[in-house]
gemmi code that builds the backbone of each chain (N, CA, C; Angstrom):
import gemmi

chains = {
    "A": [
        ("ASP", (0.959, -1.221, -0.374), (0.304, -0.198, 0.226), (0.838, 1.369, 0.064)),
        ("GLY", (0.807, 2.325, -1.195), (1.045, 3.591, -0.910), (0.990, 4.138, 0.207)),
        ("GLY", (1.388, 5.087, 0.123), (0.940, 6.335, 0.987), (2.095, 6.867, 2.403)),
        ("ILE", (1.198, 8.005, 2.737), (2.720, 8.192, 4.251), (1.783, 7.916, 5.310)),
        ("THR", (2.701, 7.708, 6.195), (2.414, 7.429, 7.691), (2.872, 8.572, 8.726)),
        ("GLN", (2.781, 8.583, 9.546), (3.224, 9.201, 10.654), (2.848, 8.533, 11.882)),
        ("SER", (4.041, 8.654, 12.816), (3.939, 7.934, 14.024), (4.665, 9.423, 15.094)),
        ("PRO", (4.086, 8.964, 16.553), (2.878, 8.168, 16.643), (1.264, 9.065, 16.619)),
        ("LYS", (0.593, 8.624, 16.577), (-0.742, 9.316, 16.252), (-1.152, 10.491, 17.295)),
        ("TYR", (-0.583, 10.268, 18.819), (-0.805, 11.600, 20.004), (0.512, 11.130, 20.825)),
        ("LEU", (1.276, 12.291, 20.847), (2.388, 12.814, 21.708), (1.699, 13.307, 22.847)),
        ("PHE", (2.721, 13.322, 24.154), (2.607, 13.742, 25.159), (3.737, 14.277, 25.707)),
        ("ARG", (4.236, 15.697, 26.157), (5.786, 15.973, 26.626), (5.226, 16.758, 27.490)),
        ("LYS", (6.452, 17.184, 27.939), (6.663, 17.987, 29.276), (7.319, 19.347, 29.035)),
        ("GLU", (6.718, 20.642, 29.168), (7.651, 21.816, 28.579), (9.136, 21.795, 28.606)),
        ("GLY", (10.225, 22.168, 27.491), (11.250, 21.879, 27.834), (11.552, 20.911, 27.267)),
        ("GLN", (11.553, 20.052, 26.600), (11.713, 18.432, 26.185), (11.555, 18.743, 24.868)),
        ("ASN", (12.591, 18.217, 24.132), (12.735, 18.467, 22.315), (11.968, 16.918, 21.843)),
        ("VAL", (10.886, 17.243, 21.010), (10.375, 16.107, 20.536), (10.576, 15.906, 18.558)),
        ("THR", (10.658, 14.094, 18.417), (10.593, 14.718, 17.131), (9.275, 13.239, 16.871)),
        ("LEU", (9.094, 14.691, 15.531), (7.644, 13.952, 14.654), (7.952, 12.668, 13.638)),
        ("SER", (8.048, 11.600, 13.568), (8.063, 10.989, 12.203), (7.340, 11.174, 11.153)),
        ("CYS", (7.528, 10.984, 9.924), (6.936, 11.375, 8.656), (7.703, 10.302, 7.436)),
        ("GLU", (7.095, 9.263, 6.939), (7.993, 8.346, 6.082), (6.792, 8.203, 4.679)),
        ("GLN", (7.364, 8.041, 3.162), (6.004, 8.203, 2.607), (6.678, 6.759, 1.597)),
        ("ASN", (6.202, 6.443, 0.633), (6.847, 5.008, -0.089), (5.766, 5.352, -1.252)),
        ("LEU", (5.432, 6.512, -1.868), (5.116, 7.103, -2.608), (5.941, 7.692, -4.013)),
        ("ASN", (7.560, 7.308, -3.753), (8.139, 7.786, -4.556), (8.297, 9.393, -4.453)),
        ("HIS", (7.827, 10.359, -4.258), (7.326, 11.541, -3.849), (8.736, 12.504, -3.472)),
        ("ASP", (9.368, 13.311, -4.575), (10.256, 14.276, -4.308), (9.995, 15.134, -3.310)),
        ("ALA", (9.117, 15.346, -3.326), (8.602, 17.245, -2.237), (8.540, 16.122, -1.049)),
        ("MET", (8.513, 16.974, 0.440), (7.811, 16.845, 1.184), (7.658, 18.120, 2.251)),
        ("TYR", (6.918, 18.037, 3.199), (6.369, 19.394, 3.661), (5.832, 18.869, 5.154)),
        ("TRP", (5.299, 20.163, 5.852), (5.383, 19.684, 7.211), (4.762, 20.816, 7.551)),
        ("TYR", (2.994, 20.890, 8.037), (1.761, 21.985, 8.492), (1.976, 21.571, 9.849)),
        ("ARG", (1.436, 22.505, 9.909), (0.536, 23.193, 12.018), (-0.641, 22.955, 11.558)),
        ("GLN", (-1.747, 23.015, 12.027), (-2.888, 23.241, 12.360), (-3.345, 23.237, 13.961)),
        ("ASP", (-4.141, 24.739, 13.970), (-4.561, 24.846, 15.160), (-6.189, 24.954, 14.940)),
        ("PRO", (-6.576, 24.711, 16.537), (-8.491, 24.695, 16.211), (-9.236, 25.934, 15.587)),
        ("GLY", (-9.570, 25.454, 14.251), (-10.199, 26.986, 13.756), (-9.096, 27.446, 12.761)),
        ("GLN", (-8.127, 27.211, 12.577), (-7.154, 27.816, 11.544), (-6.945, 26.620, 10.700)),
        ("GLY", (-6.241, 27.162, 9.580), (-5.800, 26.647, 8.278), (-4.478, 25.726, 8.960)),
        ("LEU", (-3.810, 25.191, 7.323), (-2.557, 24.384, 7.573), (-1.621, 26.229, 7.480)),
        ("ARG", (-0.350, 25.838, 8.967), (0.286, 26.353, 8.498), (1.818, 25.846, 8.126)),
        ("LEU", (2.785, 26.482, 6.985), (3.597, 26.007, 6.378), (4.750, 25.962, 7.554)),
        ("ILE", (5.555, 24.862, 8.002), (6.589, 25.167, 8.771), (7.955, 25.002, 7.830)),
        ("TYR", (8.094, 24.361, 7.588), (9.353, 23.535, 6.633), (8.960, 22.697, 5.146)),
        ("TYR", (9.672, 22.530, 3.536), (9.045, 21.734, 3.041), (10.942, 21.415, 2.885)),
        ("SER", (10.683, 20.031, 1.905), (12.036, 19.963, 0.891), (11.640, 19.596, -0.500)),
        ("GLN", (12.493, 19.849, -1.101), (11.908, 19.373, -2.377), (13.248, 17.927, -2.851)),
        ("ILE", (14.212, 18.430, -2.369), (14.598, 16.973, -2.845), (15.795, 16.863, -1.712)),
        ("VAL", (16.260, 15.759, -1.577), (17.148, 14.921, -0.512), (18.473, 15.710, -0.221)),
        ("ASN", (18.756, 15.558, 1.791), (19.341, 16.714, 1.546), (19.642, 18.319, 1.195)),
        ("ASP", (18.080, 18.804, 0.601), (17.741, 20.042, 1.420), (16.527, 20.677, 1.172)),
        ("PHE", (16.329, 22.040, 2.560), (15.137, 22.028, 2.646), (15.278, 23.218, 2.585)),
        ("GLN", (14.083, 23.946, 2.948), (13.622, 25.599, 3.204), (12.781, 25.682, 4.434)),
        ("LYS", (12.898, 26.969, 5.078), (11.665, 27.413, 6.221), (10.199, 27.956, 5.459)),
        ("GLY", (9.353, 27.432, 6.077), (8.221, 27.959, 5.852), (7.805, 28.990, 6.590)),
        ("ASP", (6.574, 29.323, 6.526), (6.189, 30.634, 7.518), (6.323, 30.737, 8.503)),
        ("ILE", (6.184, 29.546, 9.548), (6.443, 29.375, 10.749), (7.403, 28.396, 11.070)),
        ("ALA", (9.065, 28.990, 10.969), (9.918, 27.518, 11.093), (10.602, 27.951, 13.199)),
        ("GLU", (10.527, 28.872, 13.021), (11.045, 29.782, 14.493), (11.126, 28.179, 15.452)),
        ("GLY", (11.578, 27.544, 16.008), (11.529, 26.850, 17.163), (11.381, 25.229, 16.734)),
        ("TYR", (11.783, 24.906, 15.194), (11.537, 23.614, 14.403), (12.750, 23.544, 13.492)),
        ("SER", (13.095, 22.457, 13.571), (14.225, 21.679, 12.755), (14.155, 20.377, 12.378)),
        ("VAL", (14.141, 20.673, 10.960), (14.108, 18.847, 10.329), (15.509, 18.505, 9.414)),
        ("SER", (15.102, 17.534, 8.914), (16.650, 16.704, 8.014), (15.856, 15.752, 7.123)),
        ("ARG", (16.782, 15.589, 5.592), (15.744, 15.172, 5.155), (17.116, 14.598, 4.342)),
        ("GLU", (17.947, 13.177, 5.350), (18.390, 12.610, 4.794), (18.596, 11.473, 3.698)),
        ("LYS", (17.049, 11.048, 3.753), (16.722, 9.926, 2.697), (15.212, 10.000, 1.847)),
        ("LYS", (15.460, 9.873, 0.817), (14.157, 10.638, 0.274), (12.741, 10.026, 0.601)),
        ("GLU", (12.333, 9.216, 1.213), (11.534, 8.534, 2.428), (11.057, 9.076, 3.449)),
        ("SER", (11.883, 9.837, 4.079), (11.657, 10.296, 5.037), (11.984, 11.581, 5.529)),
        ("PHE", (11.075, 12.520, 6.542), (11.280, 13.744, 6.589), (10.662, 14.332, 8.179)),
        ("PRO", (12.124, 13.760, 9.136), (11.177, 13.904, 10.698), (11.538, 15.369, 11.226)),
        ("LEU", (9.975, 15.780, 11.669), (10.215, 17.203, 12.450), (10.782, 17.048, 13.881)),
        ("THR", (11.402, 17.994, 14.365), (11.808, 18.212, 16.104), (11.368, 19.319, 16.331)),
        ("VAL", (10.220, 18.999, 17.074), (10.002, 20.369, 17.774), (10.939, 20.538, 19.177)),
        ("THR", (11.675, 21.600, 18.977), (12.869, 22.299, 19.804), (11.839, 23.155, 21.218)),
        ("SER", (12.617, 23.640, 21.901), (11.873, 23.973, 23.822), (11.765, 25.600, 23.488)),
        ("ALA", (12.309, 25.768, 22.239), (12.089, 27.131, 21.912), (10.998, 27.638, 21.233)),
        ("GLN", (10.362, 26.334, 20.778), (8.878, 26.744, 20.750), (7.867, 26.845, 21.096)),
        ("LYS", (7.473, 28.103, 21.560), (6.634, 28.808, 22.688), (5.157, 28.151, 22.548)),
        ("ASN", (5.238, 27.691, 21.247), (3.407, 27.524, 21.727), (3.087, 25.819, 21.001)),
        ("PRO", (4.105, 24.463, 21.196), (4.078, 23.574, 20.720), (2.663, 22.648, 20.442)),
        ("THR", (2.009, 22.993, 21.205), (0.847, 22.144, 21.168), (-0.165, 22.199, 20.056)),
        ("ALA", (-0.692, 21.620, 19.372), (-1.062, 21.157, 18.082), (-0.836, 19.790, 17.272)),
        ("PHE", (-2.031, 20.275, 16.015), (-1.986, 19.193, 15.414), (-0.932, 19.486, 14.130)),
        ("TYR", (-0.468, 18.176, 14.245), (1.206, 18.272, 12.878), (1.033, 17.483, 11.360)),
        ("LEU", (0.933, 18.163, 10.206), (0.529, 17.134, 9.455), (1.340, 17.229, 8.518)),
        ("CYS", (2.083, 16.225, 7.872), (3.345, 16.004, 6.368), (2.503, 15.457, 5.168)),
        ("ALA", (2.989, 16.306, 4.722), (2.276, 16.334, 3.396), (3.667, 15.856, 2.177)),
        ("SER", (3.047, 14.872, 0.705), (4.676, 15.253, 0.016), (3.777, 15.372, -1.706)),
        ("SER", (4.986, 15.697, -2.636), (4.068, 15.689, -3.852), (4.871, 14.891, -4.672)),
        ("GLU", (4.862, 14.868, -6.476), (5.842, 14.102, -6.758), (7.229, 15.184, -7.481)),
        ("GLY", (6.245, 16.715, -7.202), (7.795, 17.426, -7.495), (7.693, 18.505, -7.206)),
        ("ARG", (8.615, 19.683, -7.022), (8.305, 20.762, -6.257), (7.308, 21.662, -7.152)),
        ("LEU", (6.838, 21.396, -8.684), (5.678, 21.773, -9.567), (4.669, 21.105, -9.728)),
        ("VAL", (4.319, 19.847, -8.568), (3.015, 19.424, -8.593), (2.627, 19.748, -7.533)),
        ("TYR", (1.102, 20.415, -7.282), (0.883, 20.908, -6.032), (-0.371, 20.119, -5.803)),
        ("GLU", (-0.527, 18.908, -6.311), (-1.598, 18.110, -5.732), (-0.355, 17.274, -4.195)),
        ("GLN", (-0.968, 17.617, -3.032), (-0.206, 16.929, -1.951), (-0.964, 16.237, -1.317)),
        ("TYR", (-0.353, 15.164, -0.775), (-1.200, 14.131, -0.125), (-0.738, 13.977, 1.337)),
        ("PHE", (-1.366, 13.387, 2.252), (-1.662, 13.866, 3.146), (-1.471, 12.720, 4.138)),
        ("GLY", (-0.493, 12.479, 5.264), (-0.609, 11.640, 6.545), (-1.347, 12.169, 7.361)),
        ("PRO", (-1.665, 10.979, 8.216), (-3.176, 11.087, 9.509), (-2.530, 12.111, 10.341)),
        ("GLY", (-1.458, 12.358, 10.504), (-1.361, 13.673, 11.589), (-0.475, 13.314, 12.856)),
        ("THR", (-0.193, 13.992, 13.508), (-0.054, 13.507, 15.182), (-0.425, 14.312, 16.089)),
        ("ARG", (-0.811, 14.309, 16.682), (-1.878, 15.584, 17.687), (-0.693, 15.472, 18.833)),
        ("LEU", (0.261, 16.912, 19.281), (1.178, 16.601, 20.193), (0.667, 17.770, 21.517)),
        ("THR", (0.801, 17.197, 22.191), (0.735, 17.932, 23.751), (1.545, 18.117, 24.798)),
        ("VAL", (1.651, 19.523, 24.915), (2.617, 19.892, 25.684), (2.642, 20.563, 27.114)),
        ("THR", (2.754, 19.765, 28.478), (2.284, 20.786, 29.551), (3.136, 20.821, 30.280)),
    ],
    "B": [
        ("GLU", (3.291, 39.644, 1.355), (2.325, 37.622, 1.878), (0.923, 37.737, 1.763)),
        ("ASP", (1.277, 36.295, 1.192), (-0.031, 35.534, 0.059), (-1.036, 35.513, 1.821)),
        ("LYS", (-2.227, 35.573, 1.199), (-3.294, 34.902, 1.730), (-4.847, 34.368, 1.231)),
        ("VAL", (-5.239, 33.947, 1.888), (-6.106, 32.932, 1.023), (-7.350, 33.070, 2.116)),
        ("VAL", (-8.476, 33.186, 1.600), (-10.356, 33.824, 2.946), (-11.022, 33.209, 2.074)),
        ("GLN", (-11.422, 32.215, 3.122), (-12.711, 31.379, 3.035), (-14.240, 32.067, 3.856)),
        ("SER", (-14.968, 32.038, 3.063), (-16.270, 32.191, 3.764), (-17.357, 31.260, 3.166)),
        ("PRO", (-18.155, 30.980, 4.024), (-18.572, 31.007, 5.614), (-17.301, 30.538, 6.121)),
        ("LEU", (-17.197, 30.811, 7.464), (-16.498, 29.969, 8.537), (-16.862, 28.599, 8.853)),
        ("SER", (-18.267, 29.090, 9.206), (-19.359, 27.851, 9.238), (-20.563, 27.535, 8.408)),
        ("LEU", (-21.148, 26.661, 8.369), (-22.224, 26.059, 7.539), (-23.153, 25.077, 8.197)),
        ("VAL", (-24.397, 25.279, 8.521), (-25.274, 24.111, 8.788), (-26.640, 24.034, 8.045)),
        ("VAL", (-26.779, 22.855, 7.563), (-27.303, 22.953, 6.437), (-28.328, 21.678, 6.745)),
        ("HIS", (-29.407, 20.847, 6.234), (-30.134, 20.207, 6.102), (-29.659, 19.337, 5.361)),
        ("GLU", (-29.887, 17.801, 5.163), (-29.884, 16.851, 3.873), (-30.762, 17.335, 2.679)),
        ("GLY", (-29.824, 17.282, 1.834), (-30.609, 17.541, 0.611), (-30.205, 19.287, 0.231)),
        ("ASP", (-30.206, 20.058, 0.631), (-29.620, 21.414, 0.517), (-28.660, 21.803, -0.332)),
        ("THR", (-28.472, 22.406, -1.251), (-27.441, 22.608, -1.961), (-26.690, 24.116, -0.960)),
        ("VAL", (-25.149, 23.671, -1.120), (-24.490, 24.610, -0.366), (-22.998, 24.901, -1.666)),
        ("THR", (-22.689, 26.813, -1.143), (-21.862, 27.460, -1.650), (-20.742, 27.883, -1.091)),
        ("LEU", (-19.192, 27.396, -1.164), (-18.395, 27.458, -0.089), (-17.396, 28.746, -1.332)),
        ("ASN", (-17.398, 29.579, -0.731), (-16.160, 30.587, -1.430), (-14.512, 30.658, -0.510)),
        ("CYS", (-13.785, 31.027, -1.613), (-12.642, 31.214, -1.608), (-11.813, 32.169, -2.190)),
        ("SER", (-11.537, 33.578, -1.479), (-10.674, 34.308, -2.795), (-9.144, 34.228, -2.190)),
        ("TYR", (-8.045, 34.808, -3.076), (-6.882, 34.668, -2.530), (-5.926, 35.790, -3.245)),
        ("GLU", (-5.188, 35.907, -2.572), (-3.985, 37.158, -3.764), (-2.689, 35.718, -2.912)),
        ("VAL", (-2.089, 35.541, -3.751), (-1.053, 34.400, -3.612), (0.073, 34.961, -4.927)),
        ("THR", (1.085, 35.115, -4.415), (2.375, 35.732, -5.800), (2.481, 34.613, -6.568)),
        ("ASN", (2.710, 35.043, -7.783), (3.383, 33.896, -8.657), (2.123, 32.959, -8.869)),
        ("PHE", (0.496, 33.314, -8.641), (-0.344, 32.018, -8.665), (0.221, 30.786, -9.622)),
        ("ARG", (-0.236, 30.028, -9.586), (-0.102, 28.895, -10.437), (-1.629, 27.725, -10.106)),
        ("SER", (-2.540, 27.411, -9.211), (-3.739, 26.895, -8.767), (-4.235, 27.074, -8.094)),
        ("LEU", (-5.233, 26.862, -7.518), (-5.806, 26.902, -6.622), (-6.856, 25.411, -5.941)),
        ("LEU", (-6.520, 24.875, -5.193), (-6.485, 23.217, -4.472), (-7.965, 22.973, -3.825)),
        ("TRP", (-8.788, 22.428, -3.187), (-9.494, 22.671, -2.693), (-9.474, 20.915, -2.066)),
        ("TYR", (-9.596, 20.993, -0.548), (-9.496, 19.606, -0.177), (-10.524, 19.658, 1.172)),
        ("LYS", (-11.124, 18.245, 1.813), (-11.779, 17.974, 2.292), (-10.922, 17.468, 3.603)),
        ("GLN", (-11.476, 17.726, 4.568), (-10.845, 17.372, 6.107), (-11.990, 16.973, 6.926)),
        ("GLU", (-12.145, 15.324, 7.280), (-12.983, 15.123, 7.859), (-12.137, 14.866, 9.711)),
        ("LYS", (-11.339, 13.896, 9.906), (-10.880, 13.952, 11.247), (-9.689, 14.333, 11.276)),
        ("LYS", (-8.857, 13.868, 10.091), (-7.335, 13.637, 10.157), (-6.681, 14.347, 9.477)),
        ("ALA", (-6.095, 13.847, 8.135), (-5.413, 13.673, 7.187), (-6.797, 14.329, 5.800)),
        ("PRO", (-6.685, 16.030, 5.223), (-7.317, 16.598, 4.097), (-7.052, 15.313, 2.834)),
        ("THR", (-8.265, 15.422, 2.032), (-8.031, 14.965, 1.481), (-8.315, 15.414, 0.393)),
        ("PHE", (-7.582, 15.202, -1.197), (-7.972, 16.220, -2.338), (-8.794, 16.040, -2.780)),
        ("LEU", (-9.956, 16.876, -3.174), (-10.968, 17.100, -4.242), (-10.565, 17.520, -5.514)),
        ("PHE", (-10.107, 19.076, -5.638), (-9.994, 19.404, -7.062), (-8.477, 20.524, -7.133)),
        ("MET", (-8.129, 20.140, -7.796), (-6.433, 21.324, -8.888), (-7.465, 22.615, -10.094)),
        ("LEU", (-7.495, 23.490, -9.871), (-8.304, 24.580, -10.638), (-7.019, 25.300, -10.941)),
        ("THR", (-6.709, 24.877, -12.892), (-5.760, 26.255, -12.805), (-5.931, 26.910, -14.207)),
        ("SER", (-6.956, 26.741, -14.543), (-7.970, 27.563, -15.594), (-8.764, 28.195, -15.489)),
        ("SER", (-9.492, 29.865, -15.252), (-10.411, 30.542, -15.235), (-11.914, 29.875, -15.879)),
        ("GLY", (-12.944, 29.744, -15.433), (-13.918, 29.467, -16.038), (-14.153, 27.529, -16.595)),
        ("ILE", (-13.401, 27.092, -16.347), (-13.949, 25.549, -16.596), (-14.353, 25.358, -15.256)),
        ("GLU", (-15.192, 24.336, -15.200), (-16.029, 23.807, -13.885), (-15.106, 22.469, -14.009)),
        ("LYS", (-14.522, 22.119, -12.966), (-14.550, 20.570, -12.485), (-15.468, 19.919, -11.558)),
        ("LYS", (-15.688, 18.774, -12.137), (-16.949, 18.274, -11.391), (-16.501, 16.783, -11.091)),
        ("SER", (-16.828, 16.103, -10.056), (-16.870, 14.796, -9.460), (-18.030, 15.006, -8.622)),
        ("GLY", (-18.911, 13.722, -9.432), (-20.659, 13.665, -8.824), (-20.956, 14.818, -8.529)),
        ("ARG", (-21.325, 15.015, -7.207), (-22.078, 15.720, -6.107), (-21.360, 16.968, -6.433)),
        ("LEU", (-19.839, 17.360, -6.560), (-19.326, 18.449, -6.078), (-18.427, 18.704, -7.697)),
        ("SER", (-18.732, 20.145, -7.164), (-18.491, 21.080, -8.714), (-17.629, 22.322, -7.834)),
        ("SER", (-16.612, 22.778, -9.049), (-15.714, 24.063, -8.424), (-15.327, 24.929, -9.654)),
        ("ILE", (-15.125, 25.967, -10.041), (-15.047, 26.772, -10.425), (-14.190, 27.856, -10.163)),
        ("LEU", (-13.360, 28.235, -11.311), (-12.134, 29.268, -10.852), (-11.936, 30.978, -11.145)),
        ("ASP", (-12.002, 32.170, -10.888), (-12.251, 33.107, -11.412), (-10.855, 34.061, -11.786)),
        ("LYS", (-9.958, 33.358, -12.380), (-8.884, 34.228, -11.876), (-8.775, 35.886, -12.432)),
        ("LYS", (-9.834, 36.611, -13.105), (-9.456, 38.173, -13.075), (-10.400, 38.152, -11.658)),
        ("GLU", (-11.165, 37.534, -11.156), (-11.538, 38.163, -9.354), (-11.059, 37.629, -8.458)),
        ("LEU", (-9.716, 36.947, -9.080), (-9.329, 36.060, -7.675), (-10.124, 34.824, -6.635)),
        ("PHE", (-11.201, 34.313, -7.475), (-11.818, 33.897, -6.122), (-12.253, 32.695, -7.058)),
        ("SER", (-12.985, 31.416, -5.918), (-12.859, 30.518, -6.494), (-14.536, 29.723, -5.739)),
        ("ILE", (-14.841, 29.228, -5.894), (-16.184, 28.417, -5.252), (-16.402, 26.945, -5.416)),
        ("LEU", (-16.730, 26.272, -4.448), (-17.073, 24.951, -4.346), (-18.634, 24.797, -3.636)),
        ("ASN", (-19.251, 23.844, -5.070), (-20.603, 23.866, -4.934), (-20.809, 21.856, -4.201)),
        ("ILE", (-21.877, 21.790, -4.023), (-22.711, 20.464, -3.064), (-23.494, 20.602, -3.424)),
        ("THR", (-24.444, 20.014, -4.405), (-25.734, 19.834, -4.405), (-25.824, 18.194, -3.664)),
        ("ALA", (-27.249, 18.534, -3.588), (-27.887, 17.090, -2.752), (-27.086, 16.717, -1.266)),
        ("THR", (-26.545, 17.771, -0.513), (-25.577, 17.183, 0.470), (-26.326, 15.975, 1.274)),
        ("GLN", (-25.273, 15.112, 1.691), (-25.787, 14.380, 2.810), (-25.123, 14.339, 3.917)),
        ("THR", (-25.275, 13.748, 5.063), (-24.575, 13.855, 6.078), (-23.120, 13.660, 6.299)),
        ("GLY", (-22.878, 12.335, 5.012), (-21.215, 12.101, 4.743), (-20.084, 13.055, 3.944)),
        ("ASP", (-21.055, 14.450, 3.841), (-20.539, 16.034, 3.523), (-19.822, 16.318, 4.494)),
        ("SER", (-19.794, 16.151, 5.737), (-19.739, 17.193, 7.024), (-18.329, 16.837, 7.334)),
        ("ALA", (-17.736, 18.326, 7.308), (-16.241, 17.933, 7.427), (-15.586, 19.686, 7.162)),
        ("VAL", (-14.499, 19.715, 7.300), (-13.918, 20.705, 6.871), (-13.286, 21.008, 5.219)),
        ("TYR", (-14.082, 21.478, 4.648), (-13.501, 22.042, 3.282), (-12.290, 23.223, 3.442)),
        ("LEU", (-11.061, 23.000, 2.875), (-9.967, 23.798, 3.493), (-9.675, 24.400, 1.564)),
        ("CYS", (-9.452, 25.427, 1.036), (-9.489, 26.064, 0.315), (-7.617, 26.459, 0.505)),
        ("ALA", (-6.904, 25.906, -0.665), (-5.020, 26.214, -0.875), (-5.050, 26.855, -2.107)),
        ("GLY", (-3.683, 28.149, -2.298), (-3.305, 29.061, -3.292), (-2.583, 28.227, -3.602)),
        ("ALA", (-1.421, 27.717, -4.688), (-0.325, 27.497, -5.182), (0.395, 28.767, -5.528)),
        ("GLY", (1.724, 28.875, -5.334), (2.136, 29.807, -5.425), (3.708, 29.325, -6.214)),
        ("SER", (5.044, 29.575, -6.144), (6.075, 28.933, -6.984), (6.590, 27.777, -6.087)),
        ("TYR", (6.071, 27.477, -5.012), (7.023, 26.152, -4.286), (5.639, 25.737, -2.758)),
        ("GLN", (4.709, 26.427, -2.442), (4.100, 26.607, -2.106), (2.699, 26.055, -2.044)),
        ("LEU", (2.022, 26.302, -0.916), (0.243, 25.933, -1.187), (-0.006, 27.006, 0.457)),
        ("THR", (-0.865, 28.007, 0.342), (-0.884, 28.912, 1.255), (-2.701, 28.307, 1.808)),
        ("PHE", (-3.252, 28.079, 2.746), (-4.300, 27.966, 2.956), (-5.053, 29.276, 3.933)),
        ("GLY", (-6.586, 28.658, 3.835), (-6.993, 29.782, 3.776), (-7.979, 28.142, 5.484)),
        ("LYS", (-8.291, 29.227, 6.350), (-9.297, 28.626, 7.646), (-9.706, 27.626, 7.326)),
        ("GLY", (-10.582, 27.666, 6.400), (-11.628, 26.135, 6.533), (-12.879, 26.788, 6.785)),
        ("THR", (-13.636, 25.967, 6.130), (-15.423, 26.118, 6.228), (-15.945, 24.731, 6.725)),
        ("LYS", (-16.270, 24.991, 7.911), (-16.840, 23.480, 8.798), (-18.158, 23.930, 8.144)),
        ("LEU", (-18.738, 22.808, 7.651), (-20.096, 22.401, 6.899), (-20.230, 21.018, 7.971)),
        ("SER", (-21.602, 21.059, 8.278), (-22.279, 20.305, 9.180), (-23.463, 19.894, 8.498)),
        ("VAL", (-23.783, 19.099, 8.190), (-25.139, 18.270, 7.338), (-26.333, 17.860, 8.044)),
        ("ILE", (-27.226, 18.250, 8.566), (-27.912, 17.440, 9.413), (-29.155, 16.840, 8.901)),
        ("PRO", (-29.448, 15.170, 9.334), (-30.647, 14.665, 9.063), (-31.483, 15.307, 8.398)),
    ],
}
model = gemmi.Model(1)
for chain_id, residues in chains.items():
    chain = gemmi.Chain(chain_id)
    for i, (resn, *xyz) in enumerate(residues, 1):
        res = gemmi.Residue()
        res.name, res.seqid = resn, gemmi.SeqId(i, " ")
        for name, pos in zip(("N", "CA", "C"), xyz):
            atom = gemmi.Atom()
            atom.name, atom.element = name, gemmi.Element(name[0])
            atom.pos, atom.b_iso = gemmi.Position(*pos), 0.0
            res.add_atom(atom)
        chain.add_residue(res)
    model.add_chain(chain)
structure = gemmi.Structure()
structure.add_model(model)
structure.setup_entities()
């Protein structure tokens, strides 16, 4: 089955701890994206990557970091510098940088107390 | 700064009604407009519109883009309870999508 997987589904952390969210795709897509969604809000872009070993900041990158060492994987680290980390995080991928139909994973709900 | 505005933000209708969801956009280097449906978790793709005036249709859903007036509409006819969801509109610029806040549609029996 082709698709995007995110794990875990729910994550709870104490304030001050870094946490890494996993995103894996087996669609052979070049581009991958991380979004954050807050209640009543649309999706806001955190980081994106168009090819392996390259990534760019989105609109709200502060307090987050990413890596793209493999085509299939694009993990997101929420650092202690992120002031408001509790949110729903969605990973997406698309065939290439000029193909805008993005496919989404099931999301990770992060709660920081 | 790119901006996408959807209206209304929420809507409650009865089964069988027809609804129209609106999306206006200001996106630098605009390439296309996308609609997604989000039920509980992952948004699922509905339409991508690139050309003005050409309606895209899938079953009871249809959508059209007006590049002169910078807006798009999503129509759903004969609504069913399964249409209850948040409908997201996104404008595609050079390398990224800018999403609106979504329209929450509730269809009651």
